[in-house]
MARRODREN-663954 format. One record per residue (C-alpha): residue in one letter; x, y, z; residue number from 1. Coordinates in nm, 3 decimals, padded with zeros to 5 digits. Layout:
// residues N
vexse residu=a | x=X | y=Y | z=Z | num=NUM
...
***
This chain:
// residues 330
vexse residu=m | x=-02.801 | y=-05.691 | z=21.020 | num=1
vexse residu=a | x=-02.818 | y=-05.336 | z=21.155 | num=2
vexse residu=p | x=-02.701 | y=-05.273 | z=21.516 | num=3
vexse residu=p | x=-02.972 | y=-05.221 | z=21.781 | num=4
vexse residu=d | x=-03.081 | y=-04.879 | z=21.894 | num=5
vexse residu=s | x=-02.835 | y=-04.754 | z=22.157 | num=6
vexse residu=t | x=-03.095 | y=-04.525 | z=22.322 | num=7
vexse residu=m | x=-03.270 | y=-04.828 | z=22.473 | num=8
vexse residu=l | x=-02.954 | y=-04.964 | z=22.640 | num=9
vexse residu=i | x=-02.827 | y=-04.665 | z=22.837 | num=10
vexse residu=g | x=-02.731 | y=-04.767 | z=23.193 | num=11
vexse residu=d | x=-02.673 | y=-05.138 | z=23.125 | num=12
vexse residu=p | x=-02.293 | y=-05.206 | z=23.111 | num=13
vexse residu=e | x=-02.323 | y=-05.555 | z=22.962 | num=14
vexse residu=a | x=-02.564 | y=-05.440 | z=22.694 | num=15
vexse residu=e | x=-02.341 | y=-05.146 | z=22.606 | num=16
vexse residu=m | x=-02.043 | y=-05.382 | z=22.569 | num=17
vexse residu=a | x=-02.243 | y=-05.610 | z=22.339 | num=18
vexse residu=l | x=-02.354 | y=-05.308 | z=22.136 | num=19
vexse residu=l | x=-01.990 | y=-05.196 | z=22.096 | num=20
vexse residu=e | x=-01.886 | y=-05.541 | z=21.968 | num=21
vexse residu=q | x=-02.172 | y=-05.540 | z=21.716 | num=22
vexse residu=r | x=-02.066 | y=-05.197 | z=21.585 | num=23
vexse residu=l | x=-01.705 | y=-05.309 | z=21.544 | num=24
vexse residu=h | x=-01.814 | y=-05.607 | z=21.334 | num=25
vexse residu=y | x=-02.091 | y=-05.426 | z=21.148 | num=26
vexse residu=v | x=-02.080 | y=-05.450 | z=20.764 | num=27
vexse residu=a | x=-02.296 | y=-05.221 | z=20.557 | num=28
vexse residu=p | x=-02.535 | y=-05.401 | z=20.322 | num=29
vexse residu=e | x=-02.459 | y=-05.402 | z=19.951 | num=30
vexse residu=t | x=-02.774 | y=-05.206 | z=19.873 | num=31
vexse residu=s | x=-02.640 | y=-04.903 | z=20.061 | num=32
vexse residu=i | x=-02.390 | y=-04.833 | z=19.782 | num=33
vexse residu=s | x=-02.571 | y=-04.670 | z=19.495 | num=34
vexse residu=e | x=-02.486 | y=-04.730 | z=19.132 | num=35
vexse residu=s | x=-02.400 | y=-04.365 | z=19.087 | num=36
vexse residu=d | x=-02.120 | y=-04.400 | z=19.342 | num=37
vexse residu=d | x=-01.960 | y=-04.673 | z=19.127 | num=38
vexse residu=i | x=-02.000 | y=-04.489 | z=18.797 | num=39
vexse residu=a | x=-01.907 | y=-04.135 | z=18.894 | num=40
vexse residu=p | x=-01.540 | y=-04.198 | z=18.988 | num=41
vexse residu=s | x=-01.466 | y=-04.374 | z=18.660 | num=42
vexse residu=a | x=-01.663 | y=-04.128 | z=18.446 | num=43
vexse residu=a | x=-01.512 | y=-03.814 | z=18.595 | num=44
vexse residu=p | x=-01.152 | y=-03.882 | z=18.486 | num=45
vexse residu=k | x=-01.274 | y=-03.967 | z=18.138 | num=46
vexse residu=a | x=-01.458 | y=-03.635 | z=18.113 | num=47
vexse residu=r | x=-01.157 | y=-03.446 | z=18.246 | num=48
vexse residu=s | x=-00.917 | y=-03.623 | z=18.010 | num=49
vexse residu=r | x=-01.105 | y=-03.487 | z=17.709 | num=50
vexse residu=g | x=-00.959 | y=-03.141 | z=17.767 | num=51
vexse residu=i | x=-01.010 | y=-02.829 | z=17.561 | num=52
vexse residu=w | x=-00.897 | y=-02.990 | z=17.234 | num=53
vexse residu=g | x=-01.124 | y=-03.291 | z=17.272 | num=54
vexse residu=e | x=-01.416 | y=-03.065 | z=17.354 | num=55
vexse residu=a | x=-01.334 | y=-02.845 | z=17.054 | num=56
vexse residu=w | x=-01.330 | y=-03.146 | z=16.820 | num=57
vexse residu=r | x=-01.663 | y=-03.262 | z=16.960 | num=58
vexse residu=r | x=-01.815 | y=-02.923 | z=16.879 | num=59
vexse residu=l | x=-01.659 | y=-02.908 | z=16.534 | num=60
vexse residu=k | x=-01.801 | y=-03.246 | z=16.437 | num=61
vexse residu=r | x=-02.151 | y=-03.119 | z=16.511 | num=62
vexse residu=n | x=-02.113 | y=-02.799 | z=16.307 | num=63
vexse residu=p | x=-02.222 | y=-02.830 | z=15.939 | num=64
vexse residu=g | x=-02.023 | y=-02.518 | z=15.852 | num=65
vexse residu=f | x=-01.704 | y=-02.692 | z=15.958 | num=66
vexse residu=w | x=-01.758 | y=-02.984 | z=15.721 | num=67
vexse residu=f | x=-01.846 | y=-02.748 | z=15.435 | num=68
vexse residu=s | x=-01.528 | y=-02.545 | z=15.491 | num=69
vexse residu=a | x=-01.315 | y=-02.855 | z=15.551 | num=70
vexse residu=v | x=-01.420 | y=-03.018 | z=15.223 | num=71
vexse residu=l | x=-01.381 | y=-02.695 | z=15.026 | num=72
vexse residu=t | x=-01.044 | y=-02.624 | z=15.188 | num=73
vexse residu=a | x=-00.922 | y=-02.974 | z=15.101 | num=74
vexse residu=f | x=-01.032 | y=-02.921 | z=14.739 | num=75
vexse residu=i | x=-00.859 | y=-02.581 | z=14.718 | num=76
vexse residu=l | x=-00.537 | y=-02.723 | z=14.861 | num=77
vexse residu=l | x=-00.553 | y=-03.015 | z=14.619 | num=78
vexse residu=v | x=-00.591 | y=-02.780 | z=14.322 | num=79
vexse residu=a | x=-00.305 | y=-02.562 | z=14.446 | num=80
vexse residu=a | x=-00.073 | y=-02.858 | z=14.508 | num=81
vexse residu=w | x=-00.149 | y=-03.060 | z=14.193 | num=82
vexse residu=p | x=-00.312 | y=-02.836 | z=13.929 | num=83
vexse residu=q | x=-00.218 | y=-03.081 | z=13.654 | num=84
vexse residu=l | x=-00.481 | y=-03.320 | z=13.791 | num=85
vexse residu=f | x=-00.754 | y=-03.076 | z=13.686 | num=86
vexse residu=r | x=-00.600 | y=-02.912 | z=13.379 | num=87
vexse residu=d | x=-00.306 | y=-03.052 | z=13.182 | num=88
vexse residu=r | x=-00.281 | y=-02.752 | z=12.951 | num=89
vexse residu=d | x=00.023 | y=-02.524 | z=12.980 | num=90
vexse residu=p | x=-00.090 | y=-02.195 | z=13.141 | num=91
vexse residu=r | x=00.167 | y=-02.006 | z=12.930 | num=92
vexse residu=r | x=00.026 | y=-02.139 | z=12.605 | num=93
vexse residu=c | x=-00.150 | y=-01.833 | z=12.468 | num=94
vexse residu=i | x=-00.243 | y=-01.798 | z=12.101 | num=95
vexse residu=l | x=-00.366 | y=-01.461 | z=11.979 | num=96
vexse residu=a | x=-00.586 | y=-01.635 | z=11.721 | num=97
vexse residu=d | x=-00.792 | y=-01.769 | z=12.014 | num=98
vexse residu=s | x=-00.839 | y=-01.423 | z=12.169 | num=99
vexse residu=q | x=-01.170 | y=-01.402 | z=12.359 | num=100
vexse residu=a | x=-01.277 | y=-01.742 | z=12.231 | num=101
vexse residu=p | x=-01.620 | y=-01.849 | z=12.362 | num=102
vexse residu=m | x=-01.684 | y=-02.147 | z=12.587 | num=103
vexse residu=s | x=-01.611 | y=-02.476 | z=12.417 | num=104
vexse residu=a | x=-01.459 | y=-02.817 | z=12.482 | num=105
vexse residu=e | x=-01.112 | y=-02.669 | z=12.440 | num=106
vexse residu=f | x=-01.192 | y=-02.360 | z=12.647 | num=107
vexse residu=p | x=-01.452 | y=-02.457 | z=12.912 | num=108
vexse residu=l | x=-01.461 | y=-02.099 | z=13.048 | num=109
vexse residu=g | x=-01.349 | y=-01.925 | z=12.731 | num=110
vexse residu=a | x=-01.021 | y=-01.751 | z=12.656 | num=111
vexse residu=d | x=-00.891 | y=-01.407 | z=12.752 | num=112
vexse residu=f | x=-00.787 | y=-01.134 | z=12.510 | num=113
vexse residu=q | x=-00.438 | y=-01.286 | z=12.480 | num=114
vexse residu=g | x=-00.577 | y=-01.628 | z=12.388 | num=115
vexse residu=c | x=-00.498 | y=-01.791 | z=12.724 | num=116
vexse residu=d | x=-00.737 | y=-02.052 | z=12.860 | num=117
vexse residu=i | x=-00.923 | y=-01.896 | z=13.155 | num=118
vexse residu=l | x=-00.981 | y=-02.225 | z=13.335 | num=119
vexse residu=t | x=-00.611 | y=-02.313 | z=13.313 | num=120
vexse residu=t | x=-00.519 | y=-01.969 | z=13.447 | num=121
vexse residu=i | x=-00.755 | y=-02.014 | z=13.743 | num=122
vexse residu=v | x=-00.634 | y=-02.365 | z=13.823 | num=123
vexse residu=y | x=-00.263 | y=-02.282 | z=13.804 | num=124
vexse residu=g | x=-00.316 | y=-01.941 | z=13.962 | num=125
vexse residu=a | x=-00.444 | y=-02.111 | z=14.277 | num=126
vexse residu=r | x=-00.092 | y=-02.242 | z=14.350 | num=127
vexse residu=a | x=00.066 | y=-01.897 | z=14.373 | num=128
vexse residu=s | x=-00.220 | y=-01.722 | z=14.552 | num=129
vexse residu=v | x=-00.282 | y=-01.997 | z=14.809 | num=130
vexse residu=s | x=00.091 | y=-02.055 | z=14.862 | num=131
vexse residu=v | x=00.149 | y=-01.690 | z=14.945 | num=132
vexse residu=g | x=-00.151 | y=-01.686 | z=15.180 | num=133
vexse residu=l | x=-00.054 | y=-02.002 | z=15.369 | num=134
vexse residu=l | x=00.319 | y=-01.923 | z=15.390 | num=135
vexse residu=a | x=00.249 | y=-01.568 | z=15.503 | num=136
vexse residu=a | x=00.002 | y=-01.695 | z=15.765 | num=137
vexse residu=f | x=00.262 | y=-01.938 | z=15.897 | num=138
vexse residu=g | x=00.526 | y=-01.666 | z=15.914 | num=139
vexse residu=v | x=00.287 | y=-01.421 | z=16.078 | num=140
vexse residu=t | x=00.199 | y=-01.685 | z=16.337 | num=141
vexse residu=l | x=00.562 | y=-01.766 | z=16.412 | num=142
vexse residu=v | x=00.684 | y=-01.407 | z=16.443 | num=143
vexse residu=g | x=00.377 | y=-01.274 | z=16.623 | num=144
vexse residu=t | x=00.360 | y=-01.562 | z=16.870 | num=145
vexse residu=i | x=00.727 | y=-01.543 | z=16.965 | num=146
vexse residu=l | x=00.722 | y=-01.166 | z=17.018 | num=147
vexse residu=g | x=00.387 | y=-01.173 | z=17.199 | num=148
vexse residu=v | x=00.486 | y=-01.454 | z=17.435 | num=149
vexse residu=v | x=00.821 | y=-01.293 | z=17.516 | num=150
vexse residu=a | x=00.655 | y=-00.957 | z=17.586 | num=151
vexse residu=g | x=00.378 | y=-01.104 | z=17.798 | num=152
vexse residu=y | x=00.589 | y=-01.346 | z=17.999 | num=153
vexse residu=f | x=00.895 | y=-01.135 | z=18.079 | num=154
vexse residu=g | x=00.716 | y=-00.798 | z=18.105 | num=155
vexse residu=g | x=00.901 | y=-00.487 | z=18.218 | num=156
vexse residu=k | x=01.133 | y=-00.322 | z=17.967 | num=157
vexse residu=v | x=01.110 | y=-00.617 | z=17.730 | num=158
vexse residu=d | x=00.734 | y=-00.577 | z=17.715 | num=159
vexse residu=a | x=00.764 | y=-00.200 | z=17.670 | num=160
vexse residu=v | x=01.006 | y=-00.227 | z=17.376 | num=161
vexse residu=i | x=00.810 | y=-00.499 | z=17.194 | num=162
vexse residu=s | x=00.478 | y=-00.323 | z=17.255 | num=163
vexse residu=r | x=00.606 | y=00.005 | z=17.110 | num=164
vexse residu=l | x=00.749 | y=-00.181 | z=16.809 | num=165
vexse residu=t | x=00.413 | y=-00.350 | z=16.761 | num=166
vexse residu=d | x=00.234 | y=-00.014 | z=16.774 | num=167
vexse residu=i | x=00.465 | y=00.128 | z=16.507 | num=168
vexse residu=f | x=00.403 | y=-00.155 | z=16.262 | num=169
vexse residu=f | x=00.034 | y=-00.168 | z=16.353 | num=170
vexse residu=a | x=-00.001 | y=00.195 | z=16.245 | num=171
vexse residu=i | x=00.119 | y=00.106 | z=15.893 | num=172
vexse residu=p | x=-00.163 | y=-00.036 | z=15.676 | num=173
vexse residu=l | x=-00.079 | y=-00.379 | z=15.539 | num=174
vexse residu=l | x=-00.141 | y=-00.297 | z=15.172 | num=175
vexse residu=l | x=00.028 | y=00.043 | z=15.189 | num=176
vexse residu=g | x=00.342 | y=-00.102 | z=15.345 | num=177
vexse residu=a | x=00.342 | y=-00.391 | z=15.098 | num=178
vexse residu=i | x=00.304 | y=-00.154 | z=14.802 | num=179
vexse residu=v | x=00.603 | y=00.055 | z=14.911 | num=180
vexse residu=a | x=00.815 | y=-00.251 | z=14.989 | num=181
vexse residu=g | x=00.713 | y=-00.419 | z=14.664 | num=182
vexse residu=q | x=00.845 | y=-00.128 | z=14.461 | num=183
vexse residu=v | x=01.178 | y=-00.141 | z=14.641 | num=184
vexse residu=v | x=01.235 | y=-00.515 | z=14.586 | num=185
vexse residu=a | x=01.397 | y=-00.580 | z=14.250 | num=186
vexse residu=q | x=01.311 | y=-00.949 | z=14.207 | num=187
vexse residu=r | x=00.960 | y=-01.039 | z=14.320 | num=188
vexse residu=s | x=00.861 | y=-01.402 | z=14.377 | num=189
vexse residu=v | x=00.639 | y=-01.609 | z=14.604 | num=190
vexse residu=l | x=00.901 | y=-01.600 | z=14.882 | num=191
vexse residu=t | x=00.973 | y=-01.228 | z=14.860 | num=192
vexse residu=l | x=00.604 | y=-01.140 | z=14.854 | num=193
vexse residu=t | x=00.549 | y=-01.372 | z=15.150 | num=194
vexse residu=a | x=00.828 | y=-01.197 | z=15.341 | num=195
vexse residu=i | x=00.676 | y=-00.856 | z=15.268 | num=196
vexse residu=l | x=00.335 | y=-00.962 | z=15.400 | num=197
vexse residu=m | x=00.501 | y=-01.114 | z=15.707 | num=198
vexse residu=v | x=00.681 | y=-00.789 | z=15.791 | num=199
vexse residu=f | x=00.359 | y=-00.587 | z=15.798 | num=200
vexse residu=g | x=00.110 | y=-00.853 | z=15.912 | num=201
vexse residu=w | x=00.236 | y=-00.995 | z=16.242 | num=202
vexse residu=t | x=00.108 | y=-00.724 | z=16.477 | num=203
vexse residu=s | x=-00.242 | y=-00.859 | z=16.544 | num=204
vexse residu=t | x=-00.107 | y=-01.204 | z=16.631 | num=205
vexse residu=a | x=00.154 | y=-01.052 | z=16.862 | num=206
vexse residu=r | x=-00.107 | y=-00.849 | z=17.051 | num=207
vexse residu=i | x=-00.333 | y=-01.148 | z=17.103 | num=208
vexse residu=a | x=-00.042 | y=-01.372 | z=17.206 | num=209
vexse residu=r | x=00.076 | y=-01.108 | z=17.456 | num=210
vexse residu=s | x=-00.264 | y=-01.063 | z=17.620 | num=211
vexse residu=a | x=-00.325 | y=-01.440 | z=17.633 | num=212
vexse residu=t | x=00.020 | y=-01.497 | z=17.786 | num=213
vexse residu=i | x=-00.040 | y=-01.236 | z=18.056 | num=214
vexse residu=e | x=-00.374 | y=-01.398 | z=18.140 | num=215
vexse residu=v | x=-00.229 | y=-01.749 | z=18.166 | num=216
vexse residu=t | x=00.073 | y=-01.632 | z=18.366 | num=217
vexse residu=t | x=-00.156 | y=-01.516 | z=18.647 | num=218
vexse residu=k | x=-00.309 | y=-01.864 | z=18.689 | num=219
vexse residu=d | x=-00.246 | y=-02.053 | z=19.010 | num=220
vexse residu=f | x=-00.100 | y=-02.360 | z=18.841 | num=221
vexse residu=v | x=00.168 | y=-02.148 | z=18.671 | num=222
vexse residu=a | x=00.262 | y=-01.991 | z=19.005 | num=223
vexse residu=a | x=00.274 | y=-02.337 | z=19.164 | num=224
vexse residu=t | x=00.498 | y=-02.469 | z=18.887 | num=225
vexse residu=r | x=00.729 | y=-02.171 | z=18.929 | num=226
vexse residu=t | x=00.741 | y=-02.230 | z=19.305 | num=227
vexse residu=l | x=00.842 | y=-02.592 | z=19.250 | num=228
vexse residu=g | x=01.150 | y=-02.470 | z=19.066 | num=229
vexse residu=a | x=01.049 | y=-02.530 | z=18.703 | num=230
vexse residu=s | x=01.264 | y=-02.347 | z=18.450 | num=231
vexse residu=r | x=01.127 | y=-02.072 | z=18.227 | num=232
vexse residu=p | x=01.154 | y=-02.278 | z=17.906 | num=233
vexse residu=r | x=00.962 | y=-02.561 | z=18.071 | num=234
vexse residu=i | x=00.687 | y=-02.325 | z=18.188 | num=235
vexse residu=l | x=00.662 | y=-02.167 | z=17.843 | num=236
vexse residu=l | x=00.646 | y=-02.498 | z=17.658 | num=237
vexse residu=t | x=00.424 | y=-02.699 | z=17.893 | num=238
vexse residu=h | x=00.190 | y=-02.434 | z=18.037 | num=239
vexse residu=i | x=00.195 | y=-02.108 | z=17.840 | num=240
vexse residu=l | x=00.192 | y=-02.224 | z=17.478 | num=241
vexse residu=p | x=-00.079 | y=-02.492 | z=17.512 | num=242
vexse residu=n | x=-00.314 | y=-02.237 | z=17.667 | num=243
vexse residu=i | x=-00.265 | y=-01.959 | z=17.410 | num=244
vexse residu=l | x=-00.289 | y=-02.172 | z=17.096 | num=245
vexse residu=a | x=-00.667 | y=-02.153 | z=17.077 | num=246
vexse residu=p | x=-00.700 | y=-01.774 | z=17.023 | num=247
vexse residu=i | x=-00.396 | y=-01.772 | z=16.794 | num=248
vexse residu=i | x=-00.546 | y=-02.046 | z=16.574 | num=249
vexse residu=v | x=-00.864 | y=-01.843 | z=16.542 | num=250
vexse residu=v | x=-00.679 | y=-01.530 | z=16.429 | num=251
vexse residu=v | x=-00.451 | y=-01.712 | z=16.186 | num=252
vexse residu=t | x=-00.734 | y=-01.909 | z=16.026 | num=253
vexse residu=m | x=-00.921 | y=-01.589 | z=15.950 | num=254
vexse residu=a | x=-00.599 | y=-01.417 | z=15.838 | num=255
vexse residu=v | x=-00.533 | y=-01.668 | z=15.559 | num=256
vexse residu=g | x=-00.820 | y=-01.530 | z=15.351 | num=257
vexse residu=g | x=-00.706 | y=-01.173 | z=15.406 | num=258
vexse residu=l | x=-00.349 | y=-01.254 | z=15.303 | num=259
vexse residu=i | x=-00.467 | y=-01.428 | z=14.986 | num=260
vexse residu=a | x=-00.673 | y=-01.118 | z=14.905 | num=261
vexse residu=a | x=-00.368 | y=-00.900 | z=14.977 | num=262
vexse residu=e | x=-00.157 | y=-01.097 | z=14.730 | num=263
vexse residu=a | x=-00.429 | y=-01.064 | z=14.467 | num=264
vexse residu=s | x=-00.450 | y=-00.690 | z=14.529 | num=265
vexse residu=l | x=-00.075 | y=-00.647 | z=14.487 | num=266
vexse residu=s | x=-00.072 | y=-00.855 | z=14.168 | num=267
vexse residu=y | x=-00.369 | y=-00.657 | z=14.040 | num=268
vexse residu=l | x=-00.169 | y=-00.335 | z=14.088 | num=269
vexse residu=g | x=00.129 | y=-00.488 | z=13.907 | num=270
vexse residu=i | x=00.362 | y=-00.498 | z=14.210 | num=271
vexse residu=g | x=00.288 | y=-00.850 | z=14.324 | num=272
vexse residu=l | x=00.402 | y=-01.165 | z=14.149 | num=273
vexse residu=p | x=00.582 | y=-01.130 | z=13.813 | num=274
vexse residu=p | x=00.376 | y=-01.164 | z=13.493 | num=275
vexse residu=d | x=00.515 | y=-01.510 | z=13.413 | num=276
vexse residu=v | x=00.365 | y=-01.652 | z=13.736 | num=277
vexse residu=p | x=-00.010 | y=-01.724 | z=13.699 | num=278
vexse residu=s | x=-00.215 | y=-01.567 | z=13.979 | num=279
vexse residu=w | x=-00.574 | y=-01.464 | z=14.031 | num=280
vexse residu=g | x=-00.483 | y=-01.100 | z=14.085 | num=281
vexse residu=r | x=-00.298 | y=-01.086 | z=13.753 | num=282
vexse residu=a | x=-00.592 | y=-01.253 | z=13.576 | num=283
vexse residu=i | x=-00.835 | y=-01.000 | z=13.725 | num=284
vexse residu=s | x=-00.607 | y=-00.717 | z=13.618 | num=285
vexse residu=d | x=-00.594 | y=-00.850 | z=13.263 | num=286
vexse residu=g | x=-00.971 | y=-00.878 | z=13.248 | num=287
vexse residu=r | x=-01.048 | y=-00.520 | z=13.352 | num=288
vexse residu=t | x=-00.949 | y=-00.386 | z=13.010 | num=289
vexse residu=v | x=-01.226 | y=-00.583 | z=12.836 | num=290
vexse residu=l | x=-01.480 | y=-00.581 | z=13.120 | num=291
vexse residu=k | x=-01.756 | y=-00.421 | z=12.913 | num=292
vexse residu=v | x=-01.694 | y=-00.641 | z=12.609 | num=293
vexse residu=n | x=-01.633 | y=-00.977 | z=12.779 | num=294
vexse residu=p | x=-01.695 | y=-00.962 | z=13.157 | num=295
vexse residu=g | x=-01.632 | y=-01.335 | z=13.200 | num=296
vexse residu=i | x=-01.257 | y=-01.281 | z=13.164 | num=297
vexse residu=l | x=-01.263 | y=-01.088 | z=13.492 | num=298
vexse residu=l | x=-01.555 | y=-01.252 | z=13.671 | num=299
vexse residu=w | x=-01.427 | y=-01.611 | z=13.660 | num=300
vexse residu=p | x=-01.095 | y=-01.551 | z=13.841 | num=301
vexse residu=a | x=-01.267 | y=-01.297 | z=14.068 | num=302
vexse residu=g | x=-01.522 | y=-01.566 | z=14.158 | num=303
vexse residu=a | x=-01.246 | y=-01.816 | z=14.242 | num=304
vexse residu=l | x=-01.075 | y=-01.557 | z=14.462 | num=305
vexse residu=t | x=-01.400 | y=-01.462 | z=14.634 | num=306
vexse residu=l | x=-01.494 | y=-01.824 | z=14.703 | num=307
vexse residu=t | x=-01.151 | y=-01.902 | z=14.849 | num=308
vexse residu=v | x=-01.143 | y=-01.596 | z=15.074 | num=309
vexse residu=f | x=-01.502 | y=-01.659 | z=15.183 | num=310
vexse residu=n | x=-01.419 | y=-02.021 | z=15.265 | num=311
vexse residu=f | x=-01.132 | y=-01.929 | z=15.496 | num=312
vexse residu=l | x=-01.341 | y=-01.660 | z=15.663 | num=313
vexse residu=v | x=-01.617 | y=-01.913 | z=15.730 | num=314
vexse residu=l | x=-01.361 | y=-02.162 | z=15.862 | num=315
vexse residu=g | x=-01.217 | y=-01.895 | z=16.090 | num=316
vexse residu=d | x=-01.562 | y=-01.802 | z=16.217 | num=317
vexse residu=v | x=-01.639 | y=-02.168 | z=16.291 | num=318
vexse residu=v | x=-01.312 | y=-02.205 | z=16.481 | num=319
vexse residu=r | x=-01.381 | y=-01.882 | z=16.670 | num=320
vexse residu=s | x=-01.724 | y=-02.001 | z=16.780 | num=321
vexse residu=t | x=-01.577 | y=-02.340 | z=16.878 | num=322
vexse residu=f | x=-01.314 | y=-02.188 | z=17.105 | num=323
vexse residu=g | x=-01.553 | y=-01.923 | z=17.235 | num=324
vexse residu=a | x=-01.584 | y=-02.112 | z=17.563 | num=325
vexse residu=k | x=-01.249 | y=-02.063 | z=17.731 | num=326
vexse residu=g | x=-01.064 | y=-02.365 | z=17.860 | num=327
vexse residu=t | x=-00.743 | y=-02.428 | z=18.044 | num=328
vexse residu=v | x=-00.487 | y=-02.700 | z=17.983 | num=329
vexse residu=r | x=-00.278 | y=-02.780 | z=18.290 | num=330
***
């Protein structure tokens, strides 16, 4: 029951005392609490707990391009990891009597001028090309992130030295530097070619990591954590790194395709992987000599390379659009 109107009782001491007792024992009716008041407190923490990564996954699930790239990426990685599941023929088995053999049950895509099965070369060539691209992307991410975070967080002379070093390597084109370094290295392999691409490919990641670190460092929660006495390693691991991963993932995802293309370009020029290691660049180089006579020898491995690079570019573009809306992890 609601208390009586106090405006009608002014001047009556006994009535005012009774009114005061009623107000002390007054209980609001249940209907005065709306349903939204009960739901909002429990729903708000759930929405906040999703965070930037939960929101990113929610967007990715709704993007058809993500599922297309995810399925194709899984297939490419499966072929690169276990090529024998798709072709049990030895890629080094080349018989000159089968030179430029047409498509058949034995040679589904035909044979090149050396008598090697084109399909087998493509399947086993995926291992070398994709391995170099993924390993180089991982190395580029590691080196670029460490240097960028150190430069952006510590600033001052450390930032100046790392920034000038980044500018020097950024001025050297990736392929040009790799060509020169590839001619100096005596024994070329997947690891040496990966190291060469790492040396000349980390600059973009370092620049993005540096700018993202500087932006996060100016946030209020980082200043509050520093005021509470948190150590620098703790701030870097719990506040800086989680907030700069999103732009770095975008850059690295798109860089994988470019690094795979770089390996193919070096192998095409004859300064990439050795001839005994099957690769798409080597297959394309072998097919250029008979392009007018039998274009399929060049077009099939070139198509596999193009599809792979295109897939990683699409995946990178999907990730970029997903993380386009900036978020902060505290």
